[in-house]
N, C-alpha and C positions, 0 to 999 in steps of 0.2 A: 793502650790497648787494656780492653775491658775484660777481666777472667772472665771465667765461665760461671763464676758462683752468684754474680754484679745483676739486680734485673736489667732487662734491655729495656732501655727507654724510645729507642727507636718503633717502637709496635706502633700502626695506625691506630688512629682513633677510632674505626669503624669495627675495628677489629676483638677492641676489649671488651670485656664480659659486659662487665656494667651500662656500656653503651649499649651492646645487642640485648638486654633485658630490660633496658629504657624505651627502646625504640619496639621492641616485641610489646610491650603491655599500650604503647601509645597505640598501635596498629591497633591491637585487641581494642581498645577503648572506642577509636574512632571506627571500629565497624558496629559496634555497639548501637553507636550514636546515629550510624548509616541504617540500620534494621529498625530502631525505633521512628526512625524518620519518614522511610517506606511504608514504614503501619501508619503512621498519622495522616501518608497523601495517601492511601488507598481508600483509608475510613471516609477521610472528607471527599472522595469523591463518589464513593457509596453512598454516602448524605447528598451531597448533590443530584444524585441518579433518583433517589428515591422522591425526593420533593420535588423537582419538574417532571411535568410529564416529555412522554416522547417524543421530540419534533417530528411532522410529517415530513414526509421524503420532497425536496423542493422539485418543482415541474421543470422539467426542459422547455427551453424555448421551442427547440427546434431549427430547422433548417434559416438561415436569415441569406435574404435574398435581396441585393439593392436595386434601387429604383434603375431603371435604363440596361438593368443586366438582360442576357438574354438566357432563358433555359428552355428547354425541349423545344425550339423556335417561337419560343412567345416571350415576345419583350415586354419587360415588366415596367406599366407604366401608374395605373393605380391596383386597390386592391382588389380588383376583380378580375386581373391579370397575373397578380401576384399568385391569388387563392387557384386559379385557376392551371399554375405553372405547379404549383405542387400537391394538387389532385395528381396532375400525371406524373412527378416525381414519386407518390405513393403508389400508384399504381404498377411503375416499372419497379418498385422494392417488392409489393407483394407478388409480381408474377417471377421474380429473381428467388424469394423464399420457396415459393411454389414448384421452383423448379427444382433447387436443393433437396427440398421435401422428396420430388419423385426421384430424384438420382442417387439418393440414401436406400432405396429398394434394390436399386443395379449392384452395389459394392457389398450387399448383405446376401445376393444369392449366392448359389454355389455356380464353377465355371458348366457345368453340363446345365442346368439349368440357362443359361445364358444362349446356350449354342441353338436349343431348343425354341427360346422367343422368336429368333431371329430367324 
């Protein structure tokens, strides 16, 4: 049985002061390296953006309609029928948009105003 004056050798390595100091120093060094790397990355990105012009936005192709499909009662067989179907869809979309805009006025009005309109 060890006496109370003898040092204990059962202490875990992670709790030793020297291990904690070394781990802390290593953590600080790693954090400093991460900060430097991050700064270099930011500088590199800024340099790239300054050199290259801004890319134009990619144009969307729109609705893709297969040959043989039916849209609004129009069978797609050639470019003309496809154009006709797309025009019909665009007109419907425009009607929806106008409907939404007209309904927006109703929501903003006070309830007493709505009774007068009816």
